[in-house]
N, C-alpha and C positions, 0 to 999 in steps of 0.2 A: 503493501499500501505506499508505503513512505517511497520508495523508488518513483510509484508512476505519479507520486503528489510532485515530484524532485523534478522529475521529466515536464510533469504541465506548467510547474511555476517558469521551469527556464525555457516552454516553447512560447507561454505566454508573454513573456518578458522579449520574446523577439518580434510576436504579431501583432501584439496590443501597443499602438500608437501613446507614446505616454504612460507606458506601465512599467512598473519595474517591480519583479518578484522574485529578485535573487538574493535576499536574506532568507524569504523562505523554501527558497533554492535550497541553499546553502545547509542549513537546517535541516530540513524531510533527507537529503542527500546523507547528511552525517547518518542520522536515524538509521536511513537504509542499510548504510556499511554496517551497520553498528549489529544492527539484528542480524544481517547476511555472516557476519563473522562467529557470533553463535554460533548460526545454523549449521556452519562449518564444523564447528567443535563438537557438536549432538552426533552419538553415534546409535541413537535411536530413532530417527524422523520418523513422521509420522506420513501418511501415503498423501501426497500433494509436496512437502515441504521440499524435496527435489525443482519441481516442478516451480515453485515459488523461487527457488535461489536460481535457475538459471535468468528467471523472469528479471529477478531483481538488477539481476548482471548485465542483460540485454539492455535494460530500462536507463540503466546510468550510464551505460556506453553512448547512447543516443542523448543524453542530458549533456553528456559532457561535451560532445558537437558543436552545441548549441552554447556552449560558456565561453563568454572572450578570453578566458584563461585557463578552459579546460585540455586542451593537447597533451598537459601529462597524465592528467584523470582518464580522457581519452585509450591511451598508451596502455595504462594502467588495467583499466577496464577490460580491452580487449585479451589480453594476458589473463586476466579475473578471466573471463566467459570461457575460454580454454582448460586453465585450472580446476574448475567448479565442472566442464562436464567430466572433463579427464575424473574427475573424483566420482561423480556420478555412475560412470562405466563401470570403474573398479568396483564400486562396490555394490553395484547390480540392481540397483534404484529401479524402480517402477516410473515411467515419467512419460508423459505425452508428447513431445519431444521428439523429433527425430535426429537422434545425434550417434547414426552413420557416418563412418570418414568420407569424405568425399562426396557427402551427399549433395550440398551446393552446387559443384559440379557437375553430378549427374544430371541434376535439375538442368542447368542452363544448359546443356551440352547439345538439346537440340537446337539451341537459339545463339550458338556463335556463329552460325554465317549469318544472319542478320545483323551482326553488328555495324554499324555505320563506323565510316574509315577516321582515324585520325590524321591531321592535316600532318604531313611530313615532314615540312618547317618547321612547327613546332617541337616535334620527337628530337632531328639533327640538332637542334638548337640545343636542348633538354641533355643530348647523349656529349656534346662539345663541352659544354659547361660542366659535365660530371667528369669529364675526363681531365679537367685542368686543376682539380681537386686531389687528385691523387695523390702526390707528393703530401699533403697532409695529414695522410692517413697511415694512425701508428698501430692504436690495437687492431686484434681478429676483429672485435663487433664493427668498427670501423668498416676495414675491410668487409665482411661481410656484408654486412646495412649498405655498403656505395654499390656493391656487385650484384646485390638484387636489384636495385634501383637502376641501375645500367641495362639489368636482363633486364626489365618490365620497358625500355625503352627501344632497345633492341629487337625483342619479338615483335612491338608494334611496329616494326620495319615490314616483319614478313606478312602480320595478318593483326584484325583488331580482337580478333580471338586467341592468338597466341599470345597478346598482350594481355587481355581478359587474365585469362590464367593464370597467367604467372604475377599477374598483380593480387590477387587473391592468394596465393603463395607465398608474397611479399611479407602478410599480416604475419605468418607462424614463426618471421624472426621475432616478431615482440613476447611469444609464449614459448619456444621449444629451446630457449639459451638459458643458464646458471641462472638466479636472484644477481650473480654479481654480474653477468654479460645484461641483463636487462636493468640493471642498475647506473648503467654507461647514458641508457638510453632515457633517463631522466635527470641526469647530472646538469643541473642548469650551468654549472663552470667547465663544463666541455663542449667547448663553443664547436668542435668541427663534427659532433655529432650535430648538434644544433641547426648548421649550414645542411646537413642531413636531410635531416628534419624535414627543413623549408623544400626538400625536394620532395619529400615524400606528400607533404601537404599539396602540394605542383601538380603532381602524380596523382590524386585523389579529381581535383578541378578536371585536369586532363581526361580520366576517367569517367568523368561522370554521363558524359552521352553514352557512353558503352554500360554501365552498370543501371542504369535506367531500365534495362529491359531484364532487371533482374525482378520487376514489379510493372511488368506494361499496363497494365488497367490500371495503376494510382499513380505512374508517374507525371510530375509535374514542372516542365522546369520554370513555369510561373511561380515558383515556391522555394524561394530562394534562400530561405529564414539556415537551413542546414548548412550552408554555403558561410554564409555569415558571420558565423562563427569561428571558421575554420581562414576564412582569410584574415580578423583580428587577430590571430596563432599567429599568422604568416609577418602579421605588419610588428610584431611583438619582437619577433625574432629579427626584424629586418633594423628594431629600432636598439636593440641590444648587442649590434654584433659591432666587435671593433672598424673601424675603418678599412685596416689593412685586411679586412675576410669580406670585408662587403664587394670587394669581384668578383669572388667567387660565387656569390645571389644571383648575379644578373639574370640569371633566366627564371630562376623562382618569381623574381620583382615585377619581370616581364608578362609572363603569366597573372600572378595576382592581379596588376591590374588592369589586363583584359578582362579578368574576371567581375572584378568592380564593376568595372566602365559596361558591360555587360549586364549587369544584373539591376546598372539604374539605365537601362535604357539607352546611353550613350552611342555615339555612333563607334566602332571601332578601327581604326586603321590595317589593323594584324590584323594576324589568323583568327575566325573564331578559336576558341573553345568550349563553350558550352555547349552549342546548338550542332552536335557532329555531324559530321557529311554521310546523306545517304549513298547507299553503293550504286551503282551504275548497273543497270540493268546485264544480264549475260544472254 
C-alpha cells in the first residue's frame, strides 16, 4: 500500500501543475522500504506476501523514475527487483507473477521485427564519444559497464531488435555483480561511473520508441512525465561534473537537449529521438 501511495504521490507531482507531493512520496517510500525489509526477513510468509514484495519493488522502481533525484534509487530498486525475485524462486513461494527466466524476451520476440529504426547518426555519435572515454576506465565495473553500453550501440547498427535485446541485458549488470561492484554505481565520488551513467540514461531515451512496443495498446508519446525525471538526473550529472570531464559528456548532453526540446514541442534541428522512424516496406 505504501509503495503504491509513494508512486501515486510522485506521479501526481509530475502531472498536476502547481501541486507538490514530494514530502508525502518520501514518507510513503520510507514506510514501504521498511515493510519490505521486514517481509524479506520473515521465514513463514503467508499466501500473497511474496506477490506484495515483488509488487512493492516494481512500484518503487517506477516511482524512482519520476523523482528528480531518483537515479540511485532507480538503480538500487532494479537490483532489488532481481534479488527479491531470486529469493522467491529459491524459496519456491507461490506467486501470481511469471518469474521464469527470459520470460520478457519470449513475449517480445514476435515483435522484434516490427521495431522502428533508430537514427544511425545518433548511434554513431554515441559510439565515437564512448570510445573516447576508454582511457579513463580503471576498475572492472567501469570496463564492464562501458563494454555493455557500447554493445547496445553496436547492435543497434545491426538492427533495432538486436539493440533491444542487448539493452535488456544491460540491466543485468546492476544485479549480477557483488555488493562491492554494485557500490561503484551508487558512489557519488566515482566520477567516471557517473559519466557512464549519463550514457545509460541517454540510451533510455534512444530506446524509448522501441520500448513502447512492450505495451503497444497503452504507449503514449504525449505523456512525457516518466522521462522528465531522467532528464533531471542527467542535468544533475552535467552540473556536478568537473570541467575537464565535461568533454566526455558531449553525446549525452546533445541527446538530453533534443529530448527536452521534443517534449516541449519545439522544432528540433538534429535527428529526432523520441519518435523513431518506421520501417520501410519490404
